[in-house]
C-alpha positions as a Markdown table, in Angstrom:
| # | Residue | x | y | z |
|---|---|---|---|---|
| 1 | Met | 86.1 | -205.5 | -97.9 |
| 2 | Thr | 89.4 | -205.2 | -99.8 |
| 3 | Ile | 90.5 | -202.7 | -102.4 |
| 4 | Asp | 92.5 | -203.7 | -105.5 |
| 5 | Asp | 95.0 | -201.7 | -107.5 |
| 6 | His | 92.3 | -200.1 | -109.6 |
| 7 | Asn | 90.3 | -198.7 | -106.6 |
| 8 | Asn | 87.7 | -201.5 | -106.9 |
| 9 | Gly | 86.3 | -203.0 | -103.7 |
| 10 | Ile | 85.8 | -206.7 | -103.3 |
| 11 | Ile | 83.5 | -207.8 | -100.5 |
| 12 | Leu | 84.7 | -210.9 | -98.6 |
| 13 | Gly | 82.7 | -213.3 | -96.4 |
| 14 | Asp | 78.9 | -213.6 | -96.4 |
| 15 | Thr | 77.8 | -211.5 | -99.4 |
| 16 | Thr | 74.1 | -212.4 | -99.3 |
| 17 | Gly | 72.2 | -209.4 | -100.6 |
| 18 | Leu | 75.3 | -207.5 | -101.4 |
| 19 | Pro | 77.1 | -206.7 | -104.6 |
| 20 | Thr | 80.2 | -208.7 | -105.2 |
| 21 | Ser | 82.3 | -205.6 | -105.9 |
| 22 | Ile | 82.2 | -201.8 | -105.9 |
| 23 | Ser | 84.2 | -199.6 | -108.3 |
| 24 | Asn | 85.7 | -196.1 | -108.1 |
| 25 | Ile | 86.4 | -196.1 | -104.4 |
| 26 | Lys | 88.1 | -193.2 | -102.7 |
| 27 | Asn | 87.8 | -194.4 | -99.1 |
| 28 | Ile | 86.1 | -197.0 | -96.9 |
| 29 | Ile | 85.0 | -196.4 | -93.3 |
| 30 | Ser | 83.7 | -199.1 | -90.9 |
| 31 | Asn | 81.9 | -198.5 | -87.6 |
| 32 | Gly | 82.3 | -202.1 | -86.6 |
| 33 | Asn | 78.8 | -203.1 | -87.6 |
| 34 | Ala | 78.4 | -201.5 | -91.1 |
| 35 | Phe | 80.6 | -199.8 | -93.6 |
| 36 | Ala | 80.3 | -196.7 | -95.8 |
| 37 | Val | 82.1 | -196.3 | -99.1 |
| 38 | Leu | 83.1 | -192.8 | -100.3 |
| 39 | Lys | 83.4 | -193.0 | -104.1 |
| 40 | Asn | 85.5 | -190.9 | -106.5 |
| 41 | Asp | 82.4 | -188.9 | -107.5 |
| 42 | Asp | 81.8 | -187.9 | -103.9 |
| 43 | Thr | 78.8 | -190.1 | -103.4 |
| 44 | Val | 78.4 | -192.7 | -100.6 |
| 45 | Glu | 77.2 | -196.3 | -100.6 |
| 46 | Val | 76.5 | -198.0 | -97.3 |
| 47 | Phe | 76.2 | -201.7 | -96.4 |
| 48 | Gly | 75.2 | -203.5 | -93.2 |
| 49 | Pro | 72.4 | -203.5 | -90.6 |
| 50 | Ala | 70.1 | -200.5 | -91.0 |
| 51 | Glu | 70.2 | -199.7 | -87.3 |
| 52 | Tyr | 73.9 | -199.2 | -87.5 |
| 53 | Gly | 74.0 | -197.1 | -90.6 |
| 54 | Gly | 73.7 | -199.7 | -93.3 |
| 55 | Asp | 70.7 | -198.0 | -94.9 |
| 56 | Ala | 70.9 | -194.4 | -96.1 |
| 57 | Ala | 68.4 | -194.6 | -98.9 |
| 58 | Val | 66.5 | -191.4 | -97.8 |
| 59 | Leu | 69.7 | -189.4 | -97.3 |
| 60 | Asp | 71.3 | -187.0 | -99.8 |
| 61 | Leu | 74.8 | -188.5 | -99.6 |
| 62 | Thr | 76.2 | -186.5 | -102.6 |
| 63 | Asn | 79.0 | -183.9 | -102.6 |
| 64 | Val | 80.6 | -185.6 | -99.6 |
| 65 | Ala | 84.2 | -184.6 | -98.7 |
| 66 | Ser | 84.8 | -187.2 | -95.9 |
| 67 | Ile | 83.2 | -189.7 | -93.6 |
| 68 | Ser | 83.8 | -190.4 | -89.9 |
| 69 | Ala | 82.4 | -193.2 | -87.7 |
| 70 | Thr | 81.7 | -194.0 | -84.1 |
| 71 | Arg | 81.2 | -197.6 | -83.2 |
| 72 | Ser | 77.6 | -197.7 | -84.6 |
| 73 | Ala | 77.0 | -194.4 | -86.6 |
| 74 | Phe | 78.4 | -192.4 | -89.5 |
| 75 | Ala | 78.8 | -188.7 | -90.2 |
| 76 | Ala | 79.4 | -187.3 | -93.7 |
| 77 | Leu | 81.0 | -183.9 | -94.0 |
| 78 | Lys | 79.9 | -182.3 | -97.3 |
| 79 | His | 81.9 | -179.8 | -99.4 |
| 80 | Asp | 79.5 | -177.0 | -98.4 |
| 81 | Gly | 80.3 | -177.4 | -94.7 |
| 82 | Ser | 77.0 | -179.2 | -93.8 |
| 83 | Val | 76.9 | -182.6 | -92.1 |
| 84 | Ile | 74.6 | -185.6 | -92.4 |
| 85 | Ala | 74.6 | -188.2 | -89.6 |
| 86 | Trp | 72.9 | -191.6 | -89.5 |
| 87 | Gly | 73.0 | -194.9 | -87.8 |
| 88 | Asp | 72.5 | -195.5 | -84.0 |
| 89 | Gln | 71.0 | -192.3 | -82.8 |
| 90 | Lys | 72.4 | -192.8 | -79.3 |
| 91 | Lys | 75.9 | -193.0 | -80.7 |
| 92 | Gly | 75.9 | -190.0 | -83.0 |
| 93 | Gly | 73.4 | -191.0 | -85.7 |
| 94 | Asn | 71.1 | -188.1 | -84.9 |
| 95 | Ser | 72.6 | -184.5 | -85.1 |
| 96 | Glu | 69.4 | -182.5 | -84.8 |
| 97 | Ser | 70.4 | -181.0 | -81.5 |
| 98 | Val | 73.4 | -179.1 | -82.9 |
| 99 | Asn | 73.9 | -176.6 | -85.8 |
| 100 | Leu | 76.2 | -178.2 | -88.4 |
| 101 | Thr | 76.3 | -175.8 | -91.3 |
| 102 | His | 79.8 | -174.3 | -91.2 |
| 103 | Val | 81.9 | -177.4 | -90.4 |
| 104 | Lys | 85.5 | -177.8 | -91.6 |
| 105 | Ala | 86.4 | -181.2 | -89.9 |
| 106 | Ile | 84.9 | -184.0 | -87.8 |
| 107 | Ala | 86.5 | -186.2 | -85.2 |
| 108 | Ala | 84.9 | -189.3 | -83.7 |
| 109 | Phe | 84.9 | -190.8 | -80.3 |
| 110 | Glu | 83.6 | -194.4 | -79.9 |
| 111 | Asp | 80.1 | -193.1 | -79.1 |
| 112 | Ala | 80.0 | -189.4 | -80.1 |
| 113 | Phe | 81.2 | -186.9 | -82.8 |
| 114 | Ile | 83.1 | -183.6 | -82.5 |
| 115 | Ala | 82.7 | -181.0 | -85.2 |
| 116 | Leu | 85.2 | -178.2 | -85.8 |
| 117 | Asn | 83.4 | -175.1 | -87.1 |
| 118 | Thr | 85.0 | -172.6 | -89.4 |
| 119 | Asp | 85.1 | -170.0 | -86.6 |
| 120 | Gly | 87.4 | -172.3 | -84.5 |
| 121 | Thr | 84.7 | -173.5 | -82.1 |
| 122 | Leu | 83.8 | -177.1 | -81.4 |
| 123 | Val | 80.4 | -178.8 | -81.0 |
| 124 | Ala | 79.6 | -182.4 | -79.9 |
| 125 | Trp | 76.7 | -184.8 | -80.4 |
| 126 | Gly | 76.0 | -188.4 | -79.7 |
| 127 | Asp | 76.2 | -190.3 | -76.4 |
| 128 | Glu | 74.4 | -188.1 | -73.7 |
| 129 | Ala | 77.0 | -188.7 | -71.0 |
| 130 | Arg | 79.9 | -188.1 | -73.4 |
| 131 | Val | 78.4 | -184.8 | -74.7 |
| 132 | Lys | 77.6 | -183.6 | -71.2 |
| 133 | Ala | 81.2 | -184.3 | -70.0 |
| 134 | Phe | 82.5 | -182.6 | -73.1 |
| 135 | Ser | 80.5 | -179.5 | -72.3 |
| 136 | Leu | 81.9 | -179.3 | -68.8 |
| 137 | Gly | 85.3 | -178.7 | -70.3 |
| 138 | Gly | 84.3 | -175.1 | -71.1 |
| 139 | His | 84.3 | -173.3 | -74.4 |
| 140 | Tyr | 86.8 | -174.5 | -76.9 |
| 141 | Thr | 87.9 | -171.7 | -79.2 |
| 142 | Asp | 90.7 | -170.8 | -81.6 |
| 143 | Ile | 91.0 | -174.4 | -82.8 |
| 144 | Thr | 92.4 | -175.1 | -86.2 |
| 145 | His | 92.7 | -178.8 | -86.3 |
| 146 | Ile | 91.3 | -181.9 | -84.5 |
| 147 | Ile | 92.4 | -185.5 | -84.4 |
| 148 | Gly | 89.9 | -187.9 | -82.8 |
| 149 | Gly | 90.2 | -191.2 | -80.9 |
| 150 | Glu | 87.9 | -193.6 | -79.1 |
| 151 | Gln | 88.3 | -191.9 | -75.8 |
| 152 | Val | 90.3 | -188.7 | -76.3 |
| 153 | Phe | 91.0 | -186.2 | -79.0 |
| 154 | Ile | 93.8 | -183.7 | -79.6 |
| 155 | Ala | 93.1 | -180.1 | -80.8 |
| 156 | Gln | 95.6 | -177.8 | -82.3 |
| 157 | Lys | 95.1 | -174.1 | -81.5 |
| 158 | Glu | 95.9 | -171.0 | -83.6 |
| 159 | Asp | 99.0 | -170.3 | -81.6 |
| 160 | Gly | 100.4 | -173.7 | -82.6 |
| 161 | Thr | 100.0 | -175.4 | -79.2 |
| 162 | Tyr | 98.1 | -178.6 | -78.7 |
| 163 | Val | 95.6 | -179.6 | -76.0 |
| 164 | Gln | 94.4 | -183.2 | -75.3 |
| 165 | Ile | 90.8 | -183.5 | -74.2 |
| 166 | Asn | 89.2 | -186.6 | -72.6 |
| 167 | Pro | 85.7 | -185.6 | -71.5 |
| 168 | Tyr | 85.4 | -188.5 | -69.0 |
| 169 | Leu | 88.4 | -187.2 | -67.1 |
| 170 | Asn | 86.8 | -183.8 | -66.7 |
| 171 | Thr | 90.0 | -181.9 | -67.2 |
| 172 | Val | 89.2 | -178.2 | -66.9 |
| 173 | Pro | 90.8 | -176.5 | -68.7 |
| 174 | Pro | 91.9 | -179.1 | -71.3 |
| 175 | Tyr | 95.3 | -180.7 | -70.6 |
| 176 | Thr | 98.1 | -178.9 | -72.4 |
| 177 | Ala | 100.1 | -181.3 | -74.5 |
| 178 | Gly | 103.4 | -179.5 | -73.9 |
| 179 | Phe | 104.7 | -179.0 | -77.4 |
| 180 | Arg | 104.0 | -177.1 | -80.6 |
| 181 | Ala | 102.9 | -178.1 | -84.1 |
| 182 | Glu | 106.4 | -177.7 | -85.4 |
| 183 | Asp | 107.7 | -180.3 | -83.0 |
| 184 | Ile | 105.4 | -183.1 | -84.4 |
| 185 | Gln | 105.7 | -185.5 | -87.2 |
| 186 | Lys | 102.5 | -187.5 | -86.6 |
| 187 | Ile | 99.7 | -188.0 | -84.1 |
| 188 | Ile | 97.5 | -191.1 | -84.0 |
| 189 | His | 95.1 | -192.8 | -81.6 |
| 190 | Val | 94.9 | -196.4 | -80.6 |
| 191 | Gly | 91.8 | -197.0 | -78.5 |
| 192 | Ala | 91.9 | -194.8 | -75.5 |
| 193 | Arg | 95.4 | -193.6 | -76.0 |
| 194 | Ala | 97.0 | -190.9 | -78.1 |
| 195 | Phe | 100.6 | -191.3 | -79.5 |
| 196 | Val | 102.9 | -188.7 | -80.9 |
| 197 | Leu | 106.0 | -189.1 | -83.0 |
| 198 | Asn | 108.1 | -186.0 | -82.6 |
| 199 | Asn | 110.8 | -184.5 | -84.8 |
| 200 | Asn | 113.5 | -186.0 | -82.5 |
| 201 | His | 112.1 | -189.5 | -83.4 |
| 202 | Gln | 110.7 | -190.0 | -79.9 |
| 203 | Leu | 107.5 | -191.8 | -79.3 |
| 204 | Met | 105.3 | -190.2 | -76.7 |
| 205 | Thr | 102.0 | -190.7 | -74.9 |
| 206 | Trp | 100.1 | -188.9 | -72.1 |
| 207 | Leu | 98.1 | -191.6 | -70.4 |
| 208 | Asn | 99.4 | -193.8 | -67.6 |
| 209 | Asn | 98.9 | -197.6 | -67.3 |
| 210 | Asn | 96.7 | -197.6 | -64.2 |
| 211 | Asn | 93.6 | -195.5 | -64.8 |
| 212 | Tyr | 94.2 | -193.7 | -68.1 |
| 213 | Ser | 94.6 | -190.4 | -66.2 |
| 214 | Leu | 96.5 | -187.7 | -67.9 |
| 215 | Thr | 100.2 | -187.2 | -67.1 |
| 216 | Ala | 103.0 | -185.1 | -68.4 |
| 217 | Pro | 104.1 | -186.4 | -71.9 |
| 218 | Leu | 106.0 | -189.7 | -71.5 |
| 219 | Val | 108.8 | -190.7 | -73.9 |
| 220 | Ile | 108.3 | -194.4 | -74.3 |
| 221 | Ala | 110.7 | -195.1 | -77.2 |
| 222 | Thr | 113.5 | -193.4 | -79.2 |
| 223 | Ala | 115.0 | -193.8 | -82.7 |
| 224 | Ile | 111.5 | -194.3 | -84.2 |
| 225 | Gly | 110.9 | -193.8 | -87.9 |
| 226 | Asp | 107.1 | -194.2 | -88.2 |
| 227 | Ile | 104.0 | -195.2 | -86.3 |
| 228 | Lys | 100.7 | -196.6 | -87.7 |
| 229 | Asn | 97.3 | -197.5 | -86.2 |
| 230 | Val | 96.5 | -201.2 | -87.0 |
| 231 | Gly | 93.1 | -202.0 | -85.6 |
| 232 | Glu | 93.6 | -201.9 | -81.8 |
| 233 | Ala | 97.3 | -202.0 | -81.9 |
| 234 | Leu | 100.2 | -199.6 | -82.6 |
| 235 | His | 102.7 | -200.6 | -85.3 |
| 236 | Ile | 106.1 | -199.1 | -84.8 |
| 237 | Thr | 108.9 | -198.9 | -87.3 |
| 238 | Arg | 112.3 | -198.0 | -85.8 |
| 239 | Gln | 114.9 | -196.0 | -87.8 |
| 240 | Asp | 117.0 | -199.2 | -88.3 |
| 241 | Gly | 114.0 | -200.9 | -90.0 |
| 242 | Ser | 113.0 | -203.2 | -87.2 |
| 243 | Thr | 109.3 | -203.2 | -86.2 |
| 244 | Tyr | 107.2 | -203.7 | -83.1 |
| 245 | Val | 103.4 | -204.2 | -82.6 |
| 246 | Leu | 102.0 | -203.0 | -79.3 |
| 247 | Gly | 98.5 | -203.8 | -78.1 |
| 248 | Gly | 95.8 | -204.5 | -77.2 |
| 249 | Ile | 93.1 | -202.2 | -75.9 |
| 250 | Pro | 91.9 | -201.5 | -73.2 |
| 251 | Ser | 94.6 | -203.5 | -71.3 |
| 252 | Phe | 97.3 | -201.6 | -73.0 |
| 253 | Val | 100.5 | -201.5 | -71.0 |
| 254 | Val | 103.3 | -199.2 | -72.3 |
| 255 | Pro | 106.5 | -201.2 | -72.5 |
| 256 | Asn | 110.0 | -200.0 | -72.9 |
| 257 | Val | 110.7 | -200.8 | -76.6 |
| 258 | Asn | 114.2 | -199.4 | -76.5 |
| 259 | Asn | 115.6 | -202.7 | -75.1 |
């Protein structure tokens, strides 16, 4: 689907059984198998195979603030702090095991969701192994903000510090990122890896090239103006206007892009 200058969506490819366009679009989220459209009136329309979230006819998808997606499920955060999840139940489409009534933000792994509650605690649901590994990390408290990725997520704490959490690495306690909120311009995820652009225009990451284990923050490039997530690649714009695209995932090798 593409969006034109008037916030109308045009569906490309095989449109059998689908409308040719959708109007008043605020955002579009895809889980790789289906997609959900958040409209300007805070309602949601979904399309695709029912087992992956393409059918939400029985759900109350009104008053929706945002939508997140794993690789085969969706979660809608409503303005009242409640959450509705649907799609592949093993990948986060069933949230009946957790209390989701006072949620302020949602982050998505590839197979599970993390919800940040208004009291600063976190709760996970979805893939059984992922949720179990997440719970081994201890009690996450005093969290003010979360940024999700396929394998890892970053949490900002009340004191302004960041921690990076990868449940499958069983880091207890969570790995301290080594800098504060005021040091950072942008944090994004590309696949299993998190990237940070700091205020010194340095591009940093935490994961090494061999086994994705956590390391001390690595500066992999300098004089960087901006970074963007483009599918499974990282688009880098340097301060001189030149650009680079790094990828792909999971065979992502961090090069030295200063040369």
